[in-house]
N, C-alpha and C positions, 0 to 999 in steps of 0.2 A: 340386676339387683343393684339395689339402693344401699350406697355403702353407710351402713351407722357408724354414728362416733359415741364414743363411752365417754362418760364425764363422772370422777366419785366426786360426788355430792359432801361440799364443807360446811352446808348448812341445811335450814329443811325447809327452803325456798317451792320445791317441785313435790313435798311429801303428799300430799291434797293430791294432785295431779297422779301422782303413783298408785296410792290408795284407791281412787275411780277404778283406775284401770285396773286392778290389782280384784276387786271389788265386785266387777263386771264380767270377769271371766274365771273357767276351772283353773283348778279344783275349789277354788273358794267358793263359788256358789253350792257346789252340792255338800259342801261342809259346813255352811251355813257362816260362814264368814262375812260380813258386811265392812263397808267401807270404816266404822270407827274401830274396827278390828284389825284390817288390813293397814290401818295408821297408824295403829299401837305397833302394828311386827316392824315398822320401819327403825323405832326409837331402838335404842340400847347401847352397853357398852362395846366396844371391839368388834362392829358392822362396818363396812364399806357396803353404803348405799349408791349405786349406778343409775346414770340417768343413762338412758338410751335413745339418741338422737339421730332422725333423719330430716335434713334440709332445715337445720334447728326449731325440728318438732321433735315434741317427748313421744317415742315410739315405744316406750316401754322401760322397767326398771330391773336391776339385780340387786337381790341382797345374800353378802355373803359374810359368814361367822369368822373372823380371823384369829382368832383366839380361844382356847378352852379345850377340853377333852377332845372334841372335833374341829378342831382350826384345820378350814379348808372346807365348808361345809354349806354348801349353796342352798339357802335358805331361802330362795325365792326368784324365780325367774318368769317373767313377765311380758309377752308383747302384746300390743293392744291391735286388737283383733284387724284394724286396715291395714296394718303392717306385717302381720302373718301370711306363710307363707310365700315370702321374700327371701326366704335365706337370714334373715335375720337372727333369728335364733341358733342356728350354726355359728356364725362370727360373735353372738353373745357368748358362747360356750366356752369359744376358743379364747378369746378375753379373758372368763373365767381362772380358764385354764393356765394362761400367760398370770396372771394375778396372784395367786394360789399357790405357781410352782416358784414363788420366789421366798415363801417360808415352808413349806410343807410337798412332802411328794404325794400325799394320800388327798384323793376328792373326793367327798362324800356329798350325799342330796337325799332326800327323802321323796318319793313318788306314791301318788296315791294308788291302789290296786285297781281302781276301775276306770284310773287314766290313761287306756290301753296305746294313746298315741302317744303321750308323753314317754311312758315306758319304751316303746320302740324308737324314740329319739334319744333316748340316753344309752340306749345296747349299742346302736346305731353309729354312739360315740365313743364307746369302746368300756363301756359303765355296766358292772354285774351288781345284779343282784345278791347281798349277803346277810340279809335277813329282814324280819319281815314282823314289824310292828302293830298287835292287833291293839283295834279301838284308840289307834294313835290321838288325833286330834277329835273325834269325836265318834263316841259310841257307834259299832255299826260298820265301820270305818275302818281300815288297813291302810298300813304304806308301808312299800318294801322300803329299806335301806339299802340305796347304792352308794358304788366306790369302784374309783378309778386311779389304777396307780401313775403316776406321774414321771 
């Protein structure tokens, strides 16, 4: 397995690459979230945007909401297509757990109900479905709210 490095971003220098990776991946393709939408989703108050790097190359991105009602909410995790299947997602989720556990015992995320592989991935890592949000991101598409106690 390739050993990823996780770098919390202090500026927006890699945001363009993150948005490109996201907009070319599920669930963003199905949910009709293009490059500009993905770029916008990286900005905001109380977010940790994390570069996932392998051999100094950007392999993905993590976006965590660190404050608010759902502090400890994994807004996005995306691994670039060429790095999928190498265990980087597992390492990324462990990074998120370690980060979130410093301020919350709850780890939340939403996953599109059509994204069966992602649902199974999160369930295999101890997440449980705690609710369903109908037409949440786009009409006709539902999201599961999932939670793991840390």
